[in-house]
GUMITOR-742682 format. One record per residue (C-alpha): residue in three letters; x, y, z. Coordinates in nm, 2 decimals, padded with zeros to 4 digits. Example, Ala and Ser with C-alpha at 12.3 -4.5 7.8 and 13.67 -1.06 7.14 Angstrom:
BEGIN
('ALA' (01.23 -00.45 00.78))
('SER' (01.37 -00.11 00.71))
***
This chain:
BEGIN
('MET' (14.41 07.31 04.61))
('THR' (14.27 07.26 04.96))
('VAL' (14.02 07.50 05.13))
('PRO' (14.16 07.61 05.47))
('PRO' (13.93 07.50 05.77))
('ALA' (13.71 07.75 05.91))
('ARG' (13.85 07.91 06.24))
('PRO' (13.68 07.76 06.56))
('GLY' (13.42 08.00 06.70))
('HIS' (13.42 08.21 06.40))
('ALA' (13.06 08.36 06.37))
('GLY' (12.89 08.40 06.05))
('TRP' (12.82 08.74 05.91))
('LEU' (12.45 08.71 05.98))
('SER' (12.51 08.63 06.35))
('THR' (12.76 08.91 06.38))
('LEU' (12.53 09.15 06.22))
('LEU' (12.22 09.04 06.43))
('GLY' (12.43 09.07 06.75))
('SER' (12.59 09.41 06.68))
('ALA' (12.50 09.72 06.88))
('SER' (12.44 09.91 06.56))
('PHE' (12.18 09.67 06.45))
('ALA' (12.02 09.67 06.79))
('ARG' (11.98 10.04 06.76))
('ALA' (11.84 10.02 06.40))
('TYR' (11.60 09.75 06.51))
('THR' (11.47 09.96 06.80))
('LEU' (11.42 10.26 06.57))
('SER' (11.24 10.04 06.32))
('VAL' (11.01 09.90 06.57))
('LEU' (10.91 10.23 06.74))
('GLY' (10.87 10.40 06.41))
('ALA' (10.66 10.13 06.25))
('VAL' (10.42 10.12 06.57))
('PHE' (10.40 10.49 06.64))
('ALA' (10.33 10.56 06.27))
('SER' (10.10 10.26 06.24))
('PHE' (09.79 10.48 06.15))
('ALA' (09.96 10.66 05.88))
('VAL' (10.11 10.34 05.74))
('GLU' (09.77 10.17 05.72))
('ARG' (09.61 10.47 05.56))
('LEU' (09.88 10.51 05.30))
('ALA' (09.99 10.15 05.22))
('GLY' (09.70 09.95 05.38))
('ARG' (09.67 09.72 05.68))
('VAL' (09.84 09.41 05.50))
('THR' (10.15 09.63 05.45))
('TYR' (10.15 09.72 05.82))
('ILE' (10.10 09.35 05.93))
('THR' (10.38 09.24 05.70))
('ILE' (10.60 09.49 05.86))
('ILE' (10.52 09.38 06.22))
('ALA' (10.55 09.00 06.10))
('GLY' (10.90 09.07 05.96))
('LEU' (11.02 09.26 06.27))
('CYS' (10.92 08.97 06.48))
('VAL' (11.12 08.72 06.28))
('ILE' (11.41 08.95 06.29))
('GLY' (11.37 08.99 06.66))
('ALA' (11.35 08.61 06.71))
('GLY' (11.68 08.59 06.53))
('VAL' (11.83 08.87 06.74))
('LEU' (11.73 08.68 07.07))
('ILE' (11.87 08.37 06.95))
('VAL' (12.21 08.51 06.85))
('ARG' (12.21 08.69 07.20))
('ARG' (12.08 08.39 07.39))
('GLN' (12.42 08.37 07.59))
('GLU' (12.35 08.74 07.72))
('ILE' (11.98 08.69 07.82))
('SER' (11.85 08.50 08.11))
('LEU' (11.55 08.29 08.04))
('VAL' (11.42 08.35 08.40))
('ARG' (11.42 08.71 08.35))
('LEU' (11.30 08.71 07.99))
('VAL' (10.94 08.80 08.05))
('PRO' (10.74 08.93 08.36))
('THR' (10.52 08.66 08.51))
('THR' (10.22 08.89 08.51))
('LEU' (10.25 08.95 08.14))
('VAL' (10.27 08.58 08.05))
('VAL' (09.96 08.51 08.26))
('LEU' (09.76 08.80 08.10))
('VAL' (09.85 08.71 07.76))
('GLY' (09.77 08.36 07.83))
('TRP' (09.43 08.43 07.97))
('SER' (09.37 08.65 07.65))
('LEU' (09.44 08.34 07.44))
('ILE' (09.21 08.13 07.64))
('SER' (08.93 08.38 07.61))
('VAL' (08.93 08.31 07.23))
('PHE' (08.74 08.00 07.30))
('TRP' (08.43 08.16 07.43))
('SER' (08.43 08.48 07.20))
('THR' (08.16 08.52 06.95))
('ASP' (08.41 08.49 06.66))
('ALA' (08.70 08.28 06.74))
('ALA' (08.89 08.35 06.42))
('THR' (08.87 08.72 06.45))
('SER' (08.95 08.70 06.83))
('PHE' (09.26 08.47 06.76))
('LEU' (09.39 08.73 06.49))
('SER' (09.35 09.01 06.75))
('TRP' (09.54 08.80 07.00))
('ILE' (09.82 08.75 06.75))
('THR' (09.86 09.11 06.70))
('THR' (09.86 09.17 07.08))
('ALA' (10.13 08.90 07.13))
('ALA' (10.34 09.02 06.84))
('LEU' (10.36 09.38 06.97))
('ALA' (10.44 09.23 07.32))
('PHE' (10.73 09.03 07.16))
('LEU' (10.87 09.32 06.99))
('ALA' (10.87 09.52 07.32))
('ILE' (11.05 09.21 07.50))
('VAL' (11.31 09.22 07.22))
('ILE' (11.38 09.58 07.27))
('GLY' (11.38 09.56 07.64))
('HIS' (11.66 09.30 07.63))
('ILE' (11.89 09.45 07.37))
('ARG' (11.86 09.82 07.48))
('ASP' (11.90 09.97 07.81))
('THR' (11.67 10.24 07.94))
('LEU' (11.88 10.53 07.81))
('GLN' (11.92 10.38 07.47))
('THR' (11.55 10.30 07.45))
('ALA' (11.45 10.66 07.55))
('ARG' (11.70 10.81 07.30))
('ALA' (11.55 10.59 07.03))
('LEU' (11.20 10.70 07.12))
('GLY' (11.31 11.05 07.12))
('ASP' (11.45 11.03 06.76))
('VAL' (11.14 10.86 06.64))
('LEU' (10.90 11.11 06.80))
('ARG' (11.09 11.41 06.68))
('VAL' (11.05 11.30 06.33))
('LEU' (10.68 11.19 06.36))
('LEU' (10.59 11.50 06.54))
('ALA' (10.78 11.73 06.30))
('VAL' (10.60 11.54 06.00))
('SER' (10.27 11.60 06.18))
('LEU' (10.32 11.96 06.20))
('GLY' (10.43 11.98 05.84))
('VAL' (10.13 11.80 05.72))
('GLU' (09.91 12.03 05.93))
('VAL' (10.06 12.34 05.79))
('LEU' (10.01 12.20 05.43))
('SER' (09.65 12.11 05.49))
('GLY' (09.54 12.40 05.73))
('VAL' (09.74 12.69 05.60))
('LEU' (09.90 12.63 05.25))
('LEU' (09.62 12.44 05.08))
('ASP' (09.33 12.51 05.34))
('LEU' (09.21 12.16 05.25))
('PRO' (09.14 11.87 05.48))
('PHE' (09.33 11.54 05.41))
('ARG' (09.05 11.31 05.49))
('PHE' (09.26 10.98 05.41))
('LEU' (09.48 11.08 05.70))
('GLY' (09.19 11.20 05.92))
('ILE' (09.35 11.55 05.91))
('GLN' (09.07 11.82 05.92))
('GLY' (09.29 12.12 05.83))
('ASN' (09.21 12.32 06.14))
('LEU' (09.56 12.47 06.22))
('ALA' (09.46 12.82 06.11))
('GLN' (09.19 12.81 06.37))
('LEU' (09.45 12.68 06.62))
('GLY' (09.31 12.34 06.64))
('PRO' (09.20 12.08 06.71))
('VAL' (09.48 11.91 06.49))
('GLN' (09.54 11.53 06.46))
('GLY' (09.87 11.51 06.28))
('ILE' (09.94 11.17 06.13))
('PHE' (09.80 10.99 06.44))
('GLY' (09.43 10.98 06.34))
('THR' (09.27 11.16 06.64))
('ARG' (09.35 11.47 06.86))
('ASN' (09.34 11.25 07.15))
('MET' (09.61 11.01 07.01))
('LEU' (09.82 11.32 06.91))
('GLY' (09.79 11.47 07.26))
('PHE' (09.88 11.13 07.41))
('VAL' (10.19 11.08 07.20))
('ALA' (10.29 11.45 07.26))
('VAL' (10.29 11.39 07.64))
('LEU' (10.50 11.08 07.60))
('ALA' (10.74 11.27 07.38))
('LEU' (10.76 11.56 07.64))
('ILE' (10.85 11.31 07.91))
('THR' (11.13 11.16 07.68))
('PHE' (11.26 11.50 07.56))
('LEU' (11.29 11.63 07.91))
('ILE' (11.47 11.32 08.02))
('GLU' (11.71 11.36 07.72))
('TRP' (11.78 11.72 07.84))
('ARG' (11.84 11.62 08.20))
('THR' (12.08 11.34 08.09))
('GLN' (12.24 11.58 07.84))
('SER' (12.22 11.29 07.58))
('VAL' (12.13 11.53 07.29))
('ARG' (12.24 11.89 07.22))
('PRO' (12.07 12.17 07.43))
('GLY' (11.92 12.33 07.11))
('VAL' (11.78 12.00 07.00))
('SER' (11.62 11.94 07.34))
('ILE' (11.46 12.30 07.35))
('ALA' (11.33 12.26 07.00))
('SER' (11.18 11.92 07.08))
('VAL' (11.00 12.03 07.40))
('VAL' (10.86 12.33 07.21))
('LEU' (10.75 12.10 06.94))
('ALA' (10.59 11.85 07.15))
('GLY' (10.44 12.10 07.38))
('GLY' (10.29 12.31 07.10))
('LEU' (10.13 12.01 06.93))
('ALA' (09.99 11.89 07.27))
('ALA' (09.81 12.23 07.32))
('LEU' (09.70 12.24 06.94))
('SER' (09.54 11.90 06.98))
('ASP' (09.29 12.05 07.21))
('SER' (09.25 11.72 07.38))
('PRO' (09.07 11.74 07.72))
('THR' (09.30 11.45 07.85))
('VAL' (09.62 11.63 07.78))
('LEU' (09.58 11.88 08.08))
('VAL' (09.49 11.58 08.31))
('LEU' (09.80 11.39 08.17))
('ALA' (10.02 11.70 08.23))
('VAL' (09.90 11.77 08.58))
('GLY' (09.93 11.40 08.68))
('VAL' (10.27 11.35 08.53))
('GLY' (10.39 11.69 08.68))
('LEU' (10.28 11.58 09.02))
('ALA' (10.46 11.25 08.97))
('VAL' (10.78 11.44 08.88))
('GLY' (10.76 11.66 09.20))
('ALA' (10.69 11.35 09.42))
('LEU' (10.99 11.16 09.25))
('ALA' (11.23 11.46 09.29))
('TRP' (11.12 11.49 09.66))
('VAL' (11.19 11.11 09.72))
('ARG' (11.52 11.12 09.55))
('HIS' (11.64 11.41 09.76))
('THR' (11.53 11.25 10.08))
('ARG' (11.78 11.07 10.30))
('PRO' (11.76 10.69 10.25))
('GLU' (11.63 10.63 10.61))
('HIS' (11.34 10.85 10.57))
('ARG' (11.24 10.73 10.20))
('GLY' (11.02 10.45 10.33))
('ALA' (10.79 10.67 10.54))
('LEU' (10.77 10.94 10.26))
('GLN' (10.68 10.66 10.00))
('LEU' (10.40 10.54 10.23))
('ALA' (10.28 10.90 10.28))
('LEU' (10.28 10.95 09.91))
('GLY' (10.10 10.63 09.85))
('ALA' (09.83 10.75 10.09))
('ALA' (09.81 11.08 09.92))
('VAL' (09.76 10.93 09.58))
('VAL' (09.46 10.70 09.72))
('ILE' (09.30 11.01 09.87))
('GLY' (09.36 11.21 09.57))
('VAL' (09.19 10.95 09.35))
('ALA' (08.90 10.93 09.59))
('VAL' (08.86 11.32 09.59))
('GLY' (08.89 11.33 09.21))
('TYR' (08.61 11.07 09.19))
('PHE' (08.38 11.26 09.43))
('ALA' (08.46 11.59 09.27))
('ARG' (08.45 11.47 08.91))
('HIS' (08.16 11.69 08.79))
('PRO' (08.31 12.02 08.90))
('ILE' (08.63 11.91 08.75))
('ILE' (08.47 11.81 08.42))
('ALA' (08.29 12.14 08.40))
('TRP' (08.62 12.33 08.46))
('LEU' (08.78 12.13 08.18))
('GLY' (08.49 12.21 07.96))
('ALA' (08.44 11.83 07.87))
('GLY' (08.09 11.79 08.00))
('THR' (07.93 11.66 07.68))
('ASP' (08.22 11.43 07.60))
('PHE' (08.23 11.28 07.95))
('SER' (07.85 11.22 07.95))
('MET' (07.89 11.02 07.64))
('ARG' (08.16 10.82 07.79))
('VAL' (07.95 10.74 08.12))
('ASP' (07.67 10.62 07.89))
('LEU' (07.91 10.39 07.73))
('TRP' (08.07 10.27 08.04))
('ASN' (07.73 10.20 08.20))
('VAL' (07.62 09.98 07.90))
('MET' (07.96 09.80 07.92))
('VAL' (07.92 09.73 08.30))
('ASP' (07.57 09.60 08.24))
('LEU' (07.70 09.36 07.99))
('VAL' (07.97 09.24 08.21))
('ARG' (07.72 09.11 08.45))
('SER' (07.63 08.82 08.22))
('ARG' (08.00 08.71 08.20))
('PRO' (08.16 08.86 08.50))
('VAL' (08.46 08.63 08.55))
('GLN' (08.57 08.54 08.18))
('GLY' (08.43 08.84 07.99))
('TRP' (08.34 08.83 07.63))
('GLY' (08.66 08.73 07.46))
('TRP' (08.97 08.93 07.38))
('TYR' (08.97 09.16 07.07))
('GLY' (09.18 09.46 07.19))
('ALA' (09.05 09.73 06.96))
('TRP' (08.67 09.66 06.89))
('ALA' (08.55 09.44 06.61))
('PRO' (08.24 09.64 06.53))
('ALA' (08.04 09.35 06.37))
('GLU' (08.09 09.13 06.67))
('GLN' (07.91 09.09 06.99))
('PRO' (07.90 09.26 07.24))
('PHE' (08.04 09.56 07.05))
('SER' (07.76 09.57 06.77))
('PHE' (07.51 09.58 07.03))
('ILE' (07.67 09.85 07.23))
('ASN' (07.69 10.08 06.92))
('TYR' (07.34 09.99 06.82))
('PHE' (07.20 10.06 07.16))
('LEU' (07.39 10.39 07.20))
('GLU' (07.34 10.48 06.83))
('SER' (07.71 10.52 06.79))
('ALA' (08.01 10.40 06.62))
('HIS' (08.28 10.35 06.89))
('ALA' (08.59 10.16 06.82))
('THR' (08.70 10.11 07.18))
('GLY' (08.54 10.14 07.52))
('LEU' (08.72 10.49 07.58))
('ASN' (08.87 10.35 07.91))
('ALA' (09.12 10.08 07.91))
('TYR' (09.00 09.93 08.25))
('PHE' (08.65 09.89 08.16))
('ASP' (08.75 09.75 07.81))
('VAL' (08.97 09.49 07.99))
('LEU' (08.67 09.42 08.22))
('LEU' (08.43 09.38 07.92))
('GLN' (08.67 09.15 07.71))
('LEU' (08.84 08.95 07.99))
('GLY' (08.62 08.97 08.28))
('TRP' (08.73 09.05 08.64))
('MET' (09.02 08.79 08.61))
('GLY' (09.16 08.99 08.31))
('LEU' (09.12 09.33 08.50))
('ILE' (09.30 09.18 08.80))
('LEU' (09.59 09.06 08.58))
('PHE' (09.60 09.39 08.38))
('ILE' (09.62 09.60 08.70))
('ALA' (09.88 09.35 08.84))
('LEU' (10.09 09.39 08.53))
('ALA' (10.08 09.77 08.56))
('ALA' (10.11 09.82 08.92))
('THR' (10.41 09.57 08.96))
('ALA' (10.59 09.76 08.68))
('LEU' (10.51 10.09 08.84))
('VAL' (10.62 09.99 09.18))
('ARG' (10.94 09.84 09.05))
('SER' (11.05 10.12 08.84))
('TRP' (10.93 10.40 09.10))
('LEU' (11.17 10.22 09.35))
('ALA' (11.45 10.20 09.12))
('ALA' (11.41 10.56 09.01))
('SER' (11.41 10.68 09.38))
('GLU' (11.70 10.48 09.48))
('ARG' (11.95 10.50 09.18))
('ARG' (12.16 10.81 09.10))
('SER' (12.09 10.83 08.74))
('VAL' (11.77 11.04 08.63))
('ILE' (11.72 10.81 08.34))
('TYR' (11.55 10.57 08.57))
('ALA' (11.27 10.83 08.60))
('TRP' (11.15 10.77 08.24))
('THR' (11.01 10.44 08.30))
('PRO' (10.77 10.53 08.60))
('LEU' (10.68 10.85 08.43))
('ILE' (10.58 10.68 08.10))
('LEU' (10.39 10.42 08.31))
('ILE' (10.20 10.69 08.51))
('ALA' (10.11 10.87 08.17))
('LEU' (09.98 10.54 08.04))
('LEU' (09.78 10.45 08.35))
('ILE' (09.62 10.81 08.37))
('ASP' (09.53 10.82 08.01))
('SER' (09.38 10.46 08.05))
('MET' (09.10 10.62 08.24))
('PHE' (08.99 10.81 07.93))
('GLU' (09.11 10.60 07.63))
('SER' (09.18 10.24 07.56))
('PHE' (09.52 10.30 07.40))
('THR' (09.70 10.10 07.64))
('LEU' (09.53 09.78 07.51))
('ALA' (09.67 09.82 07.15))
('GLY' (09.93 09.96 06.93))
('ILE' (10.14 10.23 07.08))
('GLY' (10.01 10.22 07.44))
('TRP' (10.03 09.83 07.46))
('LEU' (10.40 09.84 07.32))
('MET' (10.51 10.11 07.57))
('LEU' (10.33 09.92 07.87))
('VAL' (10.50 09.59 07.80))
('LEU' (10.84 09.77 07.73))
('CYS' (10.82 09.95 08.06))
('ALA' (10.72 09.63 08.23))
('VAL' (11.02 09.44 08.09))
('ARG' (11.26 09.73 08.18))
('ALA' (11.13 09.74 08.52))
('GLY' (11.15 09.37 08.57))
('LEU' (11.52 09.38 08.46))
('SER' (11.62 09.67 08.70))
('ARG' (11.43 09.53 09.00))
('SER' (11.28 09.19 09.04))
('TRP' (11.29 08.88 09.26))
('ARG' (11.42 08.68 08.96))
('GLU' (11.72 08.90 08.96))
('ARG' (11.83 08.74 09.29))
('ILE' (11.76 08.40 09.16))
('ASP' (11.97 08.47 08.86))
('ALA' (12.25 08.67 09.01))
('ALA' (12.50 08.40 09.05))
('SER' (12.49 08.30 08.69))
('GLU' (12.42 08.64 08.52))
('THR' (12.67 08.75 08.25))
('SER' (12.81 09.09 08.21))
('GLY' (12.66 09.10 07.85))
('LEU' (12.32 09.17 07.98))
('PRO' (12.23 09.53 07.91))
('HIS' (12.19 09.75 08.21))
('ASP' (12.12 10.11 08.26))
('ASP' (12.44 10.34 08.26))
('GLU' (12.51 10.48 08.61))
('ARG' (12.75 10.74 08.49))
('LEU' (12.49 11.00 08.42))
***
């Protein structure tokens, strides 16, 4: 009996699985779920479990990219600014006070960036927003359920999850995200995503309304002082983007310049009027603590202005300069509470310039795409980026975990939708590369 020869070009079952659209959706849900639930996973199963999950997802992601290599252009794989920033972070390991710890932190940073790159190439913007919406609906619902159990039914704090059980007093609540500020930040990202889902009619109206109420309610219950600033900033961005989209193409250039000037003036006014604004928000004590922290960080930058103290992302409290900062301030900070100052401290002025270049390039690209293209789904990327950049003035979420994943993901999507490399690769680009759906 002879075995019939295999059919030419017949793909194995593993290649078929990794290259399927269903697997791409499942993979995206898994990555977003693991990263957004990282705090709960670490508290319930340990950090080793979380690291193992991320490592496994990276291995699977590499397999997906290999299987889909014919659909993906190497030129457009990663934004140049991201490559340079991550590369500079790796180089900084050599002058950090603990090279081993710094290198492990860099691996975590690179791993999350890789996961974001994979998602950016196997899912278009609508599919990504839908996946994020599904994940956040579940996580926010779980957060509300745990808060009800802790603060109402049992009246007992769940310290292992960082839940204080304050729901009966209408907050502040933390959910499964560890802190009220992180819950507020995630709730704002969820609101943006849920509203985009409603506008694109990608979910049922009832689901959209319930999702918006859930996210808005938890944002309010978090009692985070940054939520109001985020809501106002994103709301102004929505209004400006709607104005640009409804302006005639020949007038958009002038309007864009006027809006850019208005942003610069608004930032300047906000800086000089920061004390009345802080008093109005009722965050004077909190802001005073942050200013003291930032002053110490700036003083330390003067000794290493260009290269910084080495990359750690989230602080390693036992290492310098973080141990000195906490000792001097008699505190226990885990971050610099400002992504820009944190990058400046760890990577110096070179790192800060690269970080701003990455975020600004992604924002400009995505904003122009959203203002010119018909589908409202293109508004998701710039609005998420604006939320990240505003929050970076009060927290360092953008440098690790959820914030870093979303920053890289938005940068990749912006680079695919509008980039100088798109023109270079236009002649050889295949139709299999995922693009956003123009039918909406």
